[in-house]
NUPA-980573 format. One record per residue: residue in one letter; z, y, x of N, C-alpha, C in turn. Coordinates in steps of 0.1 Angstrom, whole numbers, padded with zeros to 4 digits, always signed. Example, Ala and Ser with C-alpha at 12.3 -4.5 7.8 and 13.67 -1.06 7.14 Angstrom:
BEGIN
A+0078-0057+0132+0078-0045+0123+0078-0033+0132;S+0071-0022+0128+0071-0011+0137+0079+0000+0129;
***
This chain:
BEGIN
M+0673+0749+0617+0683+0756+0621+0677+0770+0623;R+0664+0770+0627+0657+0785+0630+0655+0791+0615;C+0651+0783+0606+0649+0789+0592+0662+0796+0587;L+0674+0788+0589+0687+0794+0584+0689+0806+0593;D+0687+0806+0607+0689+0817+0616+0680+0830+0611;K+0668+0827+0607+0659+0838+0603+0664+0847+0590;L+0673+0840+0583+0679+0846+0572+0689+0857+0574;G+0694+0858+0588+0705+0867+0591+0717+0865+0584;F+0721+0855+0580+0735+0855+0572+0746+0850+0581;P+0756+0858+0581+0766+0856+0590+0776+0846+0588;W+0774+0833+0592+0781+0821+0588+0796+0822+0595;R+0805+0820+0587+0819+0821+0593+0827+0807+0595;G+0820+0797+0589+0825+0782+0591+0834+0778+0580;H+0838+0786+0571+0849+0783+0560+0840+0781+0547;E+0827+0784+0548+0821+0785+0533+0820+0773+0527;W+0820+0770+0513+0816+0760+0505+0802+0764+0500;V+0794+0754+0503+0779+0757+0500+0773+0747+0490;L+0765+0753+0481+0757+0745+0474+0743+0743+0478;D+0737+0732+0480+0722+0732+0485+0714+0726+0474;A+0708+0736+0467+0702+0730+0454+0687+0728+0457;G+0684+0715+0454+0672+0708+0456+0670+0703+0470;C+0680+0696+0473+0681+0692+0487+0673+0682+0491;G+0664+0676+0484+0655+0665+0489+0664+0654+0494;D+0658+0650+0507+0663+0638+0515+0676+0642+0521;G+0681+0654+0521+0694+0659+0526+0695+0661+0539;G+0682+0664+0546+0682+0669+0561+0687+0682+0563;V+0683+0692+0555+0689+0705+0556+0703+0707+0552;A+0708+0698+0541+0722+0698+0539+0730+0694+0552;R+0726+0685+0560+0734+0682+0572+0733+0693+0582;L+0722+0701+0582+0722+0712+0591+0733+0722+0585;L+0732+0725+0574+0742+0735+0566+0756+0730+0569;R+0758+0718+0571+0772+0713+0572+0776+0717+0587;E+0767+0719+0595+0771+0723+0608+0776+0737+0609;R+0772+0745+0598+0778+0758+0598+0787+0763+0588;A+0790+0753+0580+0801+0755+0569+0812+0745+0567;A+0822+0748+0558+0833+0738+0558+0829+0727+0549;H+0822+0729+0537+0817+0718+0529+0803+0721+0522;V+0797+0710+0521+0783+0714+0515+0781+0702+0503;V+0777+0707+0491+0773+0698+0480+0759+0700+0479;A+0753+0688+0481+0738+0689+0480+0734+0680+0467;V+0725+0687+0460+0721+0681+0446+0706+0680+0447;D+0700+0672+0439+0684+0671+0436+0685+0663+0423;V+0673+0664+0417+0672+0658+0403+0670+0642+0405;K+0668+0636+0417+0667+0622+0418+0676+0618+0432;R+0680+0607+0433+0688+0602+0444+0678+0599+0455;F+0680+0600+0466+0673+0595+0478+0682+0586+0486;E+0673+0576+0493+0681+0565+0498+0688+0571+0512;T+0683+0582+0517+0689+0588+0528+0703+0596+0527;W+0706+0597+0514+0719+0602+0510+0730+0593+0513;H+0740+0600+0521+0753+0592+0525+0762+0603+0527;D+0773+0603+0518+0784+0612+0518+0791+0611+0532;E+0796+0622+0536+0804+0621+0550+0813+0633+0549;P+0823+0633+0557+0831+0643+0557+0825+0658+0558;G+0830+0665+0547+0822+0679+0545+0809+0679+0539;L+0805+0668+0534+0791+0667+0529+0789+0657+0516;T+0787+0661+0506+0786+0653+0492+0773+0655+0486;F+0767+0643+0482+0753+0644+0474+0757+0641+0461;C+0750+0647+0452+0749+0641+0437+0737+0644+0431;V+0732+0636+0421+0722+0640+0413+0726+0651+0401;A+0716+0661+0403+0720+0672+0393+0708+0681+0393;D+0705+0688+0381+0694+0697+0379+0699+0710+0384;A+0691+0717+0391+0696+0731+0395+0695+0742+0383;Q+0689+0737+0372+0687+0746+0360+0698+0743+0351;E+0707+0734+0354+0720+0730+0345+0730+0725+0356;L+0736+0733+0363+0744+0728+0373+0757+0723+0368;P+0763+0712+0372+0776+0706+0366+0787+0712+0373;F+0787+0724+0375+0799+0729+0384+0805+0742+0376;D+0817+0742+0378+0825+0755+0372+0819+0769+0378;D+0821+0779+0369+0817+0792+0375+0824+0794+0389;A+0819+0804+0395+0824+0808+0408+0831+0796+0417;S+0823+0786+0419+0826+0773+0426+0822+0774+0442;F+0812+0782+0446+0807+0782+0458+0805+0796+0465;D+0808+0796+0479+0804+0808+0486+0790+0811+0489;V+0782+0801+0490+0769+0802+0492+0761+0792+0484;V+0749+0796+0478+0739+0787+0474+0727+0788+0483;H+0724+0776+0486+0710+0777+0495+0700+0770+0487;S+0688+0775+0486+0676+0769+0478+0665+0770+0487;K+0659+0760+0493+0648+0761+0502+0636+0751+0497;D+0624+0757+0495+0612+0750+0489+0615+0743+0478;S+0623+0746+0469+0627+0740+0456+0626+0747+0443;L+0625+0760+0444+0625+0769+0431+0611+0768+0425;H+0601+0766+0433+0587+0766+0426+0585+0752+0420;H+0593+0741+0421+0592+0730+0414+0599+0728+0400;M+0607+0740+0397+0615+0741+0386+0606+0744+0373;V+0610+0739+0361+0604+0743+0349+0607+0757+0346;S+0620+0761+0348+0623+0774+0345+0632+0780+0359;P+0624+0786+0368+0630+0791+0379+0641+0801+0376;E+0638+0809+0364+0647+0819+0361+0660+0812+0357;R+0660+0802+0350+0673+0795+0345+0681+0791+0358;A+0674+0785+0369+0680+0781+0381+0686+0792+0387;L+0678+0804+0390+0685+0816+0395+0697+0821+0388;A+0697+0820+0375+0709+0824+0367+0720+0815+0369;E+0718+0802+0371+0728+0791+0376+0734+0794+0390;Y+0724+0797+0398+0730+0802+0412+0739+0812+0411;R+0737+0822+0404+0745+0834+0402+0758+0829+0396;R+0757+0821+0385+0770+0817+0378+0779+0808+0388;V+0773+0802+0396+0783+0792+0403+0788+0800+0417;L+0781+0811+0420+0785+0818+0432+0799+0825+0430;R+0808+0824+0439+0822+0832+0438+0819+0847+0440;R+0827+0857+0437+0825+0871+0438+0821+0873+0453;R+0810+0881+0455+0807+0883+0468+0800+0873+0475;G+0797+0862+0469+0789+0850+0472+0775+0855+0475;T+0768+0846+0482+0754+0849+0487+0745+0837+0484;A+0733+0841+0478+0723+0832+0475+0713+0833+0486;L+0709+0822+0493+0699+0822+0502+0687+0814+0498;I+0675+0821+0494+0666+0816+0488+0653+0817+0496;V+0647+0804+0499+0635+0804+0508+0624+0797+0500;E+0612+0803+0499+0601+0798+0492+0588+0797+0501;P+0579+0788+0500+0566+0787+0509+0559+0799+0504;N+0551+0806+0513+0540+0816+0509+0529+0810+0505;R+0524+0811+0492+0514+0806+0486+0500+0812+0493;H+0500+0823+0500+0488+0828+0507+0489+0824+0523;N+0496+0817+0526+0498+0812+0540+0485+0802+0541;P+0476+0804+0550+0464+0796+0553+0468+0781+0555;V+0478+0778+0561+0483+0764+0563+0489+0757+0551;F+0497+0765+0544+0505+0759+0532+0494+0758+0520;Y+0487+0767+0518+0478+0769+0504+0470+0756+0503;P+0460+0752+0513+0454+0739+0512+0461+0726+0510;H+0470+0726+0518+0480+0713+0519+0487+0713+0507;M+0497+0721+0504+0506+0720+0492+0500+0723+0478;T+0492+0734+0477+0487+0738+0466+0475+0730+0461;V+0466+0726+0468+0454+0720+0465+0456+0705+0465;V+0462+0700+0477+0465+0686+0478+0475+0680+0467;H+0487+0687+0469+0499+0684+0461+0501+0689+0448;G+0493+0698+0443+0494+0705+0431+0508+0714+0431;H+0513+0719+0440+0524+0727+0440+0520+0742+0436;Q+0527+0748+0427+0523+0763+0422+0533+0772+0429;H+0532+0775+0442+0540+0785+0448+0539+0799+0443;F+0550+0806+0444+0548+0819+0440+0541+0830+0449;T+0535+0838+0442+0529+0851+0450+0543+0858+0454;R+0541+0867+0463+0551+0875+0467+0557+0885+0456;P+0548+0891+0448+0554+0899+0437+0562+0890+0427;R+0557+0878+0424+0564+0870+0414+0578+0866+0421;F+0578+0863+0432+0591+0859+0439+0600+0869+0439;R+0596+0883+0441+0606+0894+0441+0610+0896+0425;E+0602+0895+0418+0603+0897+0402+0614+0886+0398;L+0612+0873+0400+0622+0864+0397+0636+0866+0403;V+0636+0867+0416+0650+0871+0421+0657+0884+0418;T+0648+0896+0417+0655+0908+0413+0661+0907+0399;A+0655+0899+0391+0659+0898+0376+0672+0895+0376;V+0677+0887+0384+0691+0880+0384+0700+0887+0396;F+0693+0890+0408+0700+0895+0419+0694+0909+0422;P+0696+0920+0415+0688+0934+0416+0690+0940+0431;T+0700+0937+0438+0701+0942+0451+0698+0932+0462;A+0690+0923+0459+0685+0912+0470+0678+0918+0481;R+0680+0913+0492+0672+0916+0505+0660+0908+0507;F+0648+0912+0508+0638+0902+0511+0631+0904+0524;G+0625+0893+0527+0618+0893+0540+0608+0880+0541;A+0602+0878+0554+0593+0868+0553+0594+0864+0569;F+0593+0851+0572+0592+0846+0586+0583+0833+0588;E+0580+0832+0599+0573+0820+0604+0582+0810+0611;A+0581+0797+0607+0588+0786+0612+0582+0773+0610;H+0580+0765+0620+0573+0751+0618+0582+0743+0626;F+0581+0729+0619+0587+0717+0627+0575+0710+0632;V+0574+0706+0643+0564+0696+0650+0570+0686+0655;P+0570+0674+0650+0577+0663+0655+0572+0659+0670;G+0580+0658+0678+0577+0654+0692+0573+0665+0699;L+0575+0678+0696+0573+0689+0704+0586+0695+0709;T+0589+0692+0720+0602+0697+0724+0599+0706+0738;R+0590+0702+0746+0587+0711+0757+0580+0722+0754;G+0572+0725+0744+0567+0737+0738+0573+0745+0730;L+0585+0742+0725+0593+0749+0717+0594+0765+0720;P+0597+0767+0733+0599+0783+0735+0586+0789+0733;V+0575+0783+0736+0561+0790+0735+0560+0790+0719;Q+0562+0779+0711+0560+0780+0697+0568+0791+0691;H+0582+0793+0695+0591+0802+0691+0587+0816+0693;A+0582+0819+0705+0577+0832+0709+0564+0836+0702;L+0555+0828+0699+0544+0829+0691+0549+0833+0676;E+0558+0824+0670+0561+0828+0657+0568+0841+0656;E+0575+0847+0665+0583+0858+0664+0571+0870+0669;T+0562+0868+0675+0550+0878+0678+0545+0880+0664;L+0541+0869+0658+0533+0870+0645+0542+0878+0634;E+0554+0876+0635+0565+0884+0625+0565+0899+0628;R+0561+0902+0641+0562+0916+0643+0549+0924+0642;I+0536+0916+0640+0525+0923+0637+0522+0925+0622;R+0521+0936+0618+0520+0941+0604+0510+0933+0597;P+0496+0933+0602+0486+0925+0594+0489+0911+0591;F+0497+0905+0599+0500+0890+0597+0512+0887+0586;R+0520+0898+0586+0532+0897+0575+0528+0890+0562;P+0517+0894+0556+0514+0887+0542+0511+0873+0543;L+0509+0868+0555+0505+0853+0558+0515+0845+0564;L+0527+0851+0565+0538+0841+0572+0541+0831+0564;S+0546+0821+0568+0549+0808+0560+0559+0808+0550;Y+0568+0816+0551+0580+0817+0541+0584+0830+0536;Y+0586+0833+0523+0594+0845+0518+0608+0840+0518;F+0617+0851+0518+0631+0847+0516+0637+0858+0509;A+0649+0855+0500+0657+0865+0495+0671+0861+0499;V+0679+0871+0504+0693+0871+0506+0701+0879+0495;A+0707+0874+0485+0712+0880+0475+0728+0879+0473;Q+0733+0888+0473+0749+0888+0470+0752+0889+0454;R+0761+0882+0451+0766+0883+0437+0774+0895+0435;
***
């Protein structure tokens, strides 16, 4: 939820949302708490997927979405764009399926974050985008996108220390020299 909050999107509760690259569906369930209906897609089915009121899962490639033009109010894409063969095509698809004045919420890990780089890039072979490349990809399709970066981590079992963790993350976001190292880049882009 903190990641969603950091984007500054004014949820109204009536939105139809596409969660592109939903993985196990955890974030899709969180999105459902903010929206009327969420359609969550990924290139393979996960055992954790279970349709429920206001939440539908389906196998689909974000680079070739099986939805009509102007089907969604919001397209959410977190940690998925860098996995795609053609992120340019996926972004064009996000724009295509958005309704007029719809919004794309795109979040990607920061390649230069000292925690993410060794774990994700070296160990898992992910090729995260540099900040300039991320901006270039998004502005090619959404020229007026708003960009930012934030720090947010999930630590299983850490509940007592959450206020301290959140305060530390927010402090790091305010210190200019740390901004290039924050965990996530984001774009909020309106059609």
